[in-house]
N, C-alpha and C positions, 0 to 999 in steps of 0.2 A: 621797780616794776616796769614791764615793757608791754607793747601791745602789738598784735598782728595786723591791726587796721592799716590800710594803705590804699592807694589807687583811687578809683572812682567810688566816692561814697554818695549813694544815691538817695534822694529824699522823696518819699512817697506823699502825695497829698491825702488828705482825710476826707473821704466822700461823705457828703451830707445829702439826705433825701429831700428833694423839692418840697416846699410847704411846711414839712414838720421839722426840718433840720436836724433830724436824728442821724447819728452815725450809722452808716451802711457797712456793717462789719464784714459781710459776705463779699461785697465789692472791694472793700480795703484789702482783703486777703488776696483777691485777684490781682489787684495793683501791685502789691508787694512781691507776689510770685513773679509777675511779669518782669519787674525790675531785676530780680535774681536771674531769671532765665535769659534776660537780655545781656547779661554779662557784668552787672555791677559787682565791685569788689567787697562792698559793705552796704548795708541799708541803715538809714538814719531817720526813723520816725520821730514825730513829735518836736520839730523844729518849727521855724516860722512858716515854711511851706505846708507842714501838716496842721496849721492853724491852732497850735497848741494853747496859744493865749486865749482862745475862744472856747476851750473845753472846761468843763466842770472836773473837780478831782476824780469823781468815779469814771467820767468819760475818759479822762487822761489814762487812767489805769487800764481801762478796757481796750483802748486803742494800742497801748503798749502791749498788752497780752496778745491781742490779734496779730500785730505786726511781727512780734518774735515768734509766734506760733507758724505764721506763714513763710517766715524765713527759714524756719526748720533746721538751723544749724549750718545751712549750706554756705553761709557768708557770715561774717560778724555782724551784730546788730548794735548800733551806737544810739542810745535812747536820750532824747533831749529831756532833762528833768528841771529846767528853769522855772522858778515861780517867784513871786514878789518877796516872800519871806524865806529866811534861812530854815526855818522849821518845816515849811512845805517842801522846799528844795530837797532837804536831806530825806524826808519821808518819800519823796518820788525816787530818790536814788536807792533807798532800801527796797522799794516795791520793784524797780527795774532789776536789782539783783536777783530778788526772789523769782522773778519771772524768766530769768535766764539771759538778761542783757550781757553783752561782752564788754561794753564801755558805756559810760554816761558822759554827756555833754552838757556843760553849765555856762550859761550866759548871764553874767551878774545883771540883775535888773531891779529897780526899785522906783517907787514914787518920788522919793528923795534921791537926788544924785548922791552916790556913795563916794566917800573919800578912799583912797588906796588902802588904808588900814582896814576899812570896812569890807572892801572886797576881799582882801587876804583873809580876814577872819571868816567870812562867808565860804570861800573856797576851802579853806582848811576844815571847816565844820562838815562840809559835804564829804571831804576826804576821810575824816574820822568816822563817818556814818557807814561806810561801805569799803570793801576790798577791791571793788571794781576800779579799773584804770578810768582817769578823768580826762576828757578834752576840754580845756578851757577856751571860751569862745569870745572874741571881741567883735561887736557889731554895734558901734555907736548910733547908727541911724535908727535902730529899733529899741535899743536899751537906754539911750541917753547917756551912757557911760563909755568913755574912751580909755582903753588901757594901752599903755606904751609897750613897744617891743621889750624894753629893758624889764619893765614890770612882769610881762607875760613870761619871759624866759626865767626870770627869778622865781616865779610860782613853780615852774617846772623843776627847777633846781632845789627848792626848799620844801616843797610838800610832796611827800613820797609817792602818792599815787596819781599826782598830776603828770601825765606822760606826754601830753600833745597840745598844740595850740591851733585853734582856727581863727584865721585873721580875715575879717570881712569889711574892713574900713574902706576898701576900694583904693589904697595906696600901695603900689607895688614896692615902694622903698621900705615900708614896714617889714614886708616878707623877706626882702633882701637883708634887712637889719637883723631880723630874727635869725636868719641863716649864718650871718657872721658871728653874732652874739653867742649862738649855740655851738659854733665850730662844726656844724653839720651833724651834730648829735642830738639835737632837739627836733623831734618831728613837728612839722607844721603843715597845715591844710590851707588851701585857698578856699575862701568862701564868697568871692566876688566873681561871678560867672565871666564878666568881660576880660578879666585878668588871667584867665585860665593858662593861656600859652606862657605868658611872662613868668606866672608863679611857678609852673612845672619846670620851666627852664632854669629858674632860680633855685631849684632843688626842693620844692615842696613835695612832701610825703604823698599828698594826694589832693583831690578836688572834690569838695563837699558841694553837690549841685542837685537842683531839681531837673536839669536839662534831659537826664536819661529817660525820663518818662516820655518825652517827645523825640529825641533823636539819639538813641543809645549808640548806634554804630559810629556816628560822627564823634560823640564824646570819647569813645573808646579808641577810636583812630587817632584822635589828637593826643591822648595820653600815651598810647603805645609808640607814636612816632617820637615823642620827646624821650620815652624810655629807651628806645632804640638809637638815640643821638642823632636822629634825622630832623635837625631843627628847621631846615628849609621846608621840608614837607609839613612839619607841624605848624610852622608860620602860615603856610597856604591854607591849611585846614582851618586854622584859627580865623583867618580872614573871611572864610566862606561862612563859618558858623556865627560870627560875631553879630550880624544883625538880629538873628534870633535870640541870642543870649542877652543883648541890650534890651530887646522888646520885652522878654519876659520879666526881667528885672524892673524895667520901668513901669510896666503895667500891674505889677504885683505878682509873686510867684504863684500863690494858689489860684488866683483868678485866671492868670494867663495860662497856666499849665492845664487847669480844668477845661478851659475853652479849647485848647489845642487837642487835648485828649477827645473831646467831643467831636472835634473835626476828623479825628482818626477812627471814629466809631467805638470809642471807648467810654463806658459810663464812668464818670468820676464825681458824679453829683454836682452840687452847686456850692459856692462859697457861703460861709455862715455869716449872717448880719453881725456887724454892719457892712462887711464886704458885699459887693454887688457883682453880678456876672459881667463878663466882658461886654462892651457895648458893640453895636453893629459895625461901626467903622474899625474898631480894634480887631474884631473877629475877621473882618476882610483882609486887614493887614497881616494878621497871623496866618490866615489861609494862604496868602501869597508867600509869606516867608517859608512855610512848610513845603509849598510847591517848589520853590526856588532850590530847596535842598533835596528834592525828590523824596520827600517823606509822605507816604500815603497809608491808607488803611491796610494795604497789603504787608506793611512792615510790622503789624501788630500780631504777635502770636495769639493762637487760640488759648482760652482759659484752660488750665489744667484741671 
């Protein structure tokens, strides 16, 4: 099984209304539409940026439906289906398939640290539950489970509908190792914003990122420069973009991106508790970073 997902895979935030913390589905649709019209090659709702861990099962399903509907088939939709249990994860994979997702992304996560054979059984169960292609996701910082390049590549080679890897450990040597182990045939995606240039230059199939919400043209320019083989230009673009990428990662993607969108005049709601809005000092720093990149409210397209 193969997949057409490639390039800039953009993560939308999930907007929550102040005070009630209810999901604002109308605004979610606006945010997803904006990412598509700004040039993202795919949309990936319900990852860590989308605060999936803070949604109930019914909220998760509703956000998946709104996101897929708003994408409207213009680009592929990669839906994060991760949950603490295998039963919940497989159910989410089935729901995503019924709603029209093009791919599901699975981050192994558990209260107890999972052994490799438990991770394999978990991913295999998800694969057996759906015909959709699967992107298996390594992010030890959020899951507490670290998957080696060898293990990840083996999952792609042995579980039929596991077709891609997202590597977010922050270690570029791991992506380089995946590229070597896979002989250039195993699609892998960068999930660590500060490593975008190095990962794309190492042959990454794409870059999974929340950054297009704030700086879509910069992100696309960097991707296109690498794709065109203009590594000098790509390196320069990366250096310009790096302070913002490091900031949103350090301050928490949903918190920082929502604050940045507010600075650009876009309503993205508030983070859901226990997350807090960006503090005044952080907001001022973010305002400066956006200004340094010449990103203003004028860059924001009108809602369709």
